[in-house]
C-alpha positions in Angstrom: 93.2 79.6 95.0 96.2 77.8 96.7 97.8 79.0 100.0 101.0 77.9 100.4 100.4 77.9 104.6 97.7 75.6 104.4 100.0 72.8 102.3 102.9 73.2 104.8 103.4 72.7 108.8 104.8 76.0 109.7 108.8 76.6 109.1 110.4 78.7 111.4 113.9 80.2 112.9 114.6 80.7 116.4 116.0 84.6 116.6 118.5 84.8 119.7 120.9 87.5 119.1 120.6 91.5 118.1 122.2 90.4 114.2 119.6 87.7 113.4 116.8 90.5 114.6 119.0 93.0 112.3 118.6 90.9 109.7 114.9 89.9 109.6 113.5 93.0 110.4 115.4 94.9 107.3 113.4 92.2 105.0 110.4 92.8 106.8 110.5 96.2 106.1 109.8 95.9 102.2 106.7 94.1 103.2 103.3 95.6 103.0 101.6 92.8 105.7 102.9 91.6 109.4 101.8 88.6 111.3 102.7 89.4 115.0 101.6 87.8 118.3 103.7 87.2 121.4 103.7 84.5 124.7 104.4 85.8 128.0 103.2 84.7 131.7 101.4 86.5 134.1 100.7 84.6 137.0 102.1 87.0 140.5 103.5 89.6 138.9 102.1 93.2 138.4 103.5 93.5 134.4 103.6 90.3 132.6 106.1 88.3 131.7 107.5 88.2 128.3 108.2 84.7 127.1 108.2 85.1 123.1 107.6 87.2 120.1 106.2 85.7 117.0 106.9 87.6 113.8 105.7 86.8 110.2 106.2 88.6 107.0 104.8 85.9 104.7 108.1 84.6 103.7 109.9 84.3 107.3 108.4 83.0 110.4 110.7 84.1 113.2 110.7 83.2 117.1 112.5 86.2 119.2 113.9 84.8 122.1 113.9 88.4 124.3 116.0 87.4 126.9 119.2 87.1 124.2 118.1 90.2 122.7 119.7 93.4 124.0 119.3 95.6 121.1 115.2 95.7 120.1 115.7 99.2 117.8 115.1 97.8 114.3 111.8 95.6 115.5 110.5 99.1 117.3 111.1 100.9 113.9 109.1 97.8 112.1 106.3 98.5 114.7 106.3 102.4 113.7 106.4 101.6 110.1 103.4 103.9 108.8 103.3 101.8 105.3 102.9 98.0 107.4 99.8 96.8 108.5 100.4 94.7 111.7 98.0 91.4 112.0 97.4 90.7 116.0 94.4 88.2 117.1 93.0 89.0 120.6 95.5 92.0 120.8 94.8 93.6 124.2 97.1 91.4 126.2 99.7 92.0 123.6 99.5 95.5 123.4 100.1 95.8 127.1 103.2 93.5 126.8 104.9 95.6 123.8 104.1 98.8 125.8 105.4 98.0 129.1 108.6 96.4 127.6 109.2 99.0 124.4 106.8 101.8 125.4 106.1 101.5 121.5 103.2 100.0 119.9 102.6 98.1 116.5 100.1 100.4 114.3 99.0 100.5 112.1 97.4 97.4 113.0 94.4 95.2 112.7 92.9 92.8 114.9 91.4 89.7 113.2 88.7 89.2 116.7 87.9 92.7 116.1 87.4 91.9 112.5 85.3 88.9 112.7 82.7 90.4 115.2 81.7 92.9 111.9 81.3 89.6 110.0 78.6 88.3 112.0 81.0 86.0 114.2 80.0 85.7 117.5 82.0 88.1 120.4 85.6 87.0 121.1 85.7 84.4 118.6 89.0 82.4 119.5 91.8 82.0 116.7 91.4 78.2 116.2 88.0 78.4 115.5 87.9 81.2 112.9 91.1 78.7 111.4 88.5 75.9 111.4 85.8 78.1 109.9 87.9 79.6 106.7 90.5 76.7 106.4 88.7 73.2 108.0 92.2 73.2 110.0 92.1 72.0 113.1 94.9 73.9 115.2 96.1 71.8 118.4 95.9 74.4 121.6 96.5 72.6 124.4 100.1 74.0 124.8 98.9 77.8 125.5 99.5 77.0 129.5 103.0 76.7 129.7 105.9 78.2 131.2 107.1 80.2 128.1 110.0 81.4 130.2 111.2 78.2 130.6 114.5 77.8 128.4 114.8 75.9 126.1 111.6 75.6 124.8 110.5 73.0 123.4 109.8 71.8 120.0 106.0 71.5 120.6 105.7 75.0 122.3 108.1 76.5 119.2 105.5 74.9 117.0 102.3 76.0 118.7 103.8 79.4 119.4 104.8 79.7 115.2 101.5 78.4 114.3 99.9 81.1 115.9 101.3 83.6 113.4 101.5 81.3 110.4 97.7 81.0 110.0 97.2 84.6 110.9 98.1 86.0 107.1 96.0 84.1 105.2 93.2 84.3 107.7 93.6 88.1 107.5 93.3 88.1 103.7 90.1 85.8 103.4 88.5 87.7 106.6 89.2 91.1 104.4 87.7 89.8 101.6 84.5 89.2 103.4 84.8 92.6 104.9 85.1 94.3 101.6 81.3 93.0 100.8 80.6 95.3 104.1 80.1 99.0 104.9 82.4 98.0 108.1 85.9 99.0 107.1 86.2 102.3 108.8 84.2 101.1 111.7 87.1 98.4 112.1 90.0 100.5 111.5 88.0 103.0 114.9 88.0 100.0 116.7 91.6 98.8 116.5 92.7 102.5 117.1 90.9 102.8 120.1 92.4 99.5 121.2 95.7 101.4 120.9 94.2 104.3 123.0 93.0 102.1 125.7 96.4 100.3 126.3 97.9 103.5 126.7 95.7 104.8 129.5 97.5 105.1 132.9 96.2 103.5 136.0 95.6 106.4 138.3 96.4 104.7 141.9 94.0 107.5 143.6 91.2 105.8 141.8 92.3 102.1 142.8 89.6 102.4 145.4 86.8 102.7 143.1 87.6 99.0 141.5 87.3 96.9 145.2 84.5 95.3 145.5 82.0 96.8 148.0 83.4 100.3 148.0 79.9 101.7 147.2 79.0 100.3 150.9 81.2 102.7 152.6 80.8 106.1 154.2 83.1 109.1 152.8 84.9 108.9 155.8 85.5 104.8 155.2 86.1 105.8 151.4 89.2 108.4 152.9 90.4 105.3 154.2 90.1 102.8 151.1 91.4 105.7 149.0 95.1 106.0 150.9 95.6 102.1 151.3 94.2 101.3 147.5 96.8 104.0 146.4 99.8 102.8 148.9 98.6 98.8 147.6 99.1 100.1 143.8 101.9 101.9 144.0 103.7 98.9 146.2 102.7 96.2 143.6 104.5 98.5 140.9 107.6 98.7 143.2 107.4 95.0 143.7 106.5 93.7 140.5 103.8 92.0 142.6 100.1 91.2 141.6 98.0 93.5 143.5 96.2 91.0 145.8 99.4 89.8 146.7 100.7 92.5 148.5 97.5 92.6 150.4 93.7 91.3 149.3 91.5 94.2 148.2 88.5 92.8 150.3 91.3 92.9 153.4 91.4 96.6 152.3 88.0 97.0 152.7 87.7 95.7 156.3 90.2 97.9 157.6 88.5 101.0 155.7 85.2 99.7 157.1 86.2 99.3 160.8 89.6 101.4 161.2 91.5 99.0 163.7 94.1 100.6 165.8 96.8 97.7 166.4 98.4 94.7 165.0 96.1 92.2 166.9 93.0 94.0 165.8 94.5 93.6 162.1 94.9 89.2 162.4 91.2 89.2 164.1 89.2 91.0 161.0 90.8 88.3 159.3 93.7 89.2 157.8 97.0 87.1 156.8 99.7 86.7 158.7 101.9 87.4 156.1 99.7 90.4 154.9 100.2 92.1 158.8 103.9 90.9 159.2 105.2 92.8 156.0 102.4 95.2 155.7 100.7 95.5 159.1 102.6 99.0 160.6 102.4 100.9 157.2 98.6 100.2 157.3 97.9 101.3 160.5 100.0 104.7 159.7 97.7 104.9 156.7 94.4 104.7 158.6 95.7 107.1 161.3 96.7 109.4 158.8 92.9 109.9 157.7 92.0 112.0 161.2 94.2 114.6 160.0 92.4 115.2 156.5 89.3 117.8 156.2 86.5 116.1 155.4 85.7 118.4 152.5 88.4 116.0 150.6 86.8 112.8 151.6 85.9 111.1 147.9 81.8 111.3 147.6 80.0 108.3 148.4 79.5 106.2 145.2 76.5 105.9 143.8 75.6 103.0 142.0 73.7 103.1 139.0 71.6 99.7 139.9 70.0 102.4 142.8 69.0 104.7 140.6 65.4 104.6 139.9 65.0 105.0 136.6 67.7 102.4 136.2 66.0 99.4 134.7 63.5 100.8 132.9 66.1 103.2 131.2 68.1 100.1 130.1 65.1 98.0 129.1 64.4 101.0 126.7 68.0 101.1 125.3 68.0 97.5 124.8 64.8 97.5 122.4 65.4 100.9 120.9 69.2 99.5 119.9 67.7 96.3 118.7 65.4 99.0 116.1 68.6 100.5 114.8 71.0 97.6 114.4 71.4 97.4 110.6 70.9 94.0 109.7 74.0 92.4 109.1 75.6 93.2 112.5 74.6 91.8 115.9 73.7 94.4 118.2 76.4 93.6 121.0 79.1 95.3 118.2 77.3 98.8 118.6 76.8 98.4 122.4 77.3 95.7 125.4 75.4 96.3 128.4 78.4 97.6 130.1 78.6 100.3 127.7 75.0 101.0 127.7 75.1 101.4 131.5 78.1 104.1 131.0 75.7 106.0 128.9 73.1 106.6 131.1 75.7 107.0 134.0 77.2 109.8 131.7 73.8 111.2 131.0 72.4 111.2 134.5 75.3 111.9 136.5 78.1 113.6 134.8 80.3 115.7 136.1 82.4 118.5 134.3 85.5 116.0 134.5 83.8 113.0 132.6 85.0 112.1 129.3 82.7 111.2 126.6 81.8 107.8 126.5 82.5 105.2 123.9 79.0 105.2 122.2 79.1 109.1 121.4 82.4 108.6 119.8 83.7 107.1 116.2 81.5 105.0 114.2 78.7 104.6 117.3 78.4 108.1 117.6 75.2 108.1 115.4 73.9 104.7 117.1 74.6 106.8 120.7 73.0 109.9 119.8 69.8 107.7 119.2 69.9 106.1 122.3 70.9 109.4 124.1 67.3 110.4 122.4 65.3 107.4 124.4 66.8 108.7 127.6 65.8 112.1 126.9 62.2 111.2 126.3 62.1 109.1 129.4 63.1 112.3 131.1 60.3 114.4 129.6 57.8 111.9 130.1 58.3 111.6 133.7 
């Protein structure tokens, strides 16, 4: 079968005004498949900075310069079109970019990296590896780390960006043919829908303290201090569009929560940078002082690490053994459950509160497997 994309290098058009965008989106509305990608940078900022959007409809490959576009509504209409499947690869970060800039996500969607795991490829298989596997074509990925906000973009940058969608549609079509020989089409759809759901989850400032390293070592009083500091840091990072560790390092917040310094000199003695102290020292000291007015019953509970549960090691081993037994022969066990998801299942089963949501292993296509794994934990409890 002749695949035109393999016979020709990517040919593309740079879209840098609203009229051009409206025209290419109107033509794409007649298609059933679209390939999408983004190029962005995220070094010091809280949010990613969008440099380029790539769109290929099987006929026209468009590189959309977002810095020149004021009306994105034609593109967002494409995103929302229910009869056009949007194909992306390893799209979690692309979805985060779209959601931040547009509050709209491309759906329905298919992620070829997710599809690959149902075809016996390793987890997180890269786009270039799939292209090489299916088409014996080696892509040059060297321009990946580049300044996508620079203008003008070089021909090398543009060609690299174009290749990411030029080969994506034929790749999807070949992989879809293979997937048709398996029972995993609905599982793929389910996992891609979960990507959309995860992208829209809100990072709650009130729980930001939990993600700080070694927070489990702190007492409830110290956690209360950390909670106020981490909430303030996240809100400050969002306000300034600055990565949280460029506001104040997480390990420095931990030290403040642990030792409760009373003055600027003590902040420096703990190891905070001069810039952290100059910009935020007074604010952080005020937050620490506020804790004495908070009743002890409002302090966070001490964080219990799953690994400290006496049932943990044996429980994890039994789950891993059971997972191998129940995994279908055409899947790898880690497609059903990673170690982390097994741990979440244990934590939910042993320590769940009324507010806890169902773990991933008890939802969607994984639910029958998760229920068998839960039985292992329950039988383990009965045998103790």
